[in-house]
C-alpha positions in Angstrom: -70.0 159.4 128.6 -69.6 158.5 132.3 -68.5 161.4 134.5 -65.2 161.0 136.4 -66.2 161.0 140.1 -62.6 160.5 141.3 -60.0 163.1 141.9 -56.2 162.4 141.9 -54.6 164.4 144.7 -51.0 163.6 144.2 -48.5 161.4 146.0 -48.2 160.5 149.7 -45.2 158.4 150.5 -44.9 157.4 146.9 -48.6 156.3 146.6 -51.0 157.9 144.2 -54.0 159.2 146.2 -57.5 158.9 144.6 -60.3 160.8 146.3 -63.8 159.4 146.5 -66.2 161.2 148.7 -68.2 158.0 149.4 -65.3 156.6 151.3 -65.9 159.2 154.1 -69.5 158.0 154.6 -69.1 154.2 155.2 -71.5 152.8 157.8 -69.8 151.9 161.0 -72.0 148.8 161.3 -74.3 146.8 159.1 -76.2 143.5 159.2 -74.0 140.6 158.2 -74.7 138.8 155.0 -75.4 135.5 156.8 -78.0 137.3 159.1 -79.5 139.2 156.2 -80.1 135.9 154.3 -82.3 134.7 157.3 -84.4 137.8 157.7 -87.0 139.6 155.5 -85.3 142.3 153.3 -87.6 145.0 154.9 -86.3 144.1 158.4 -82.7 144.2 157.2 -83.2 147.6 155.6 -84.8 149.0 158.8 -82.1 147.6 161.0 -79.2 148.9 158.7 -81.0 152.3 158.8 -81.2 152.3 162.6 -77.5 151.3 162.9 -76.5 154.0 160.5 -78.4 156.6 162.6 -77.1 155.2 166.0 -73.5 154.4 165.1 -72.9 156.8 162.2 -70.3 156.6 159.5 -66.5 156.3 159.3 -63.8 157.2 156.8 -62.0 154.3 155.1 -58.9 154.0 152.9 -58.4 151.2 150.3 -54.9 150.2 149.1 -55.2 149.5 145.4 -52.9 147.8 143.0 -50.3 149.9 141.3 -49.1 151.9 144.3 -52.5 153.7 144.8 -54.7 154.4 147.7 -58.3 155.5 147.6 -59.7 157.7 150.5 -62.3 160.3 151.1 -61.6 164.0 151.4 -61.9 164.0 155.2 -59.5 161.0 155.5 -57.0 162.6 153.0 -57.1 165.9 155.0 -56.5 164.0 158.3 -53.6 162.1 156.7 -52.0 165.2 155.3 -52.3 166.8 158.7 -50.5 163.9 160.5 -47.8 163.7 157.8 -47.2 167.4 157.8 
């Protein structure tokens, strides 16, 4: 059985919020697919690792079908704080 990694946290403005911790750890910058296609995979991996270290991560939210939104716990907390 596959574990449920997502947690439903209720409604915000009529949208069901789904929490996924990975959405708080999206790299701010990565190599583009067209650049990666021209370079050796080891170089692309090294450059992506450097950019992750240098630029860090960001929290993202994704609007999904059916009136749902997926976001990480940090993003959800910040949104709740703004909305009161």
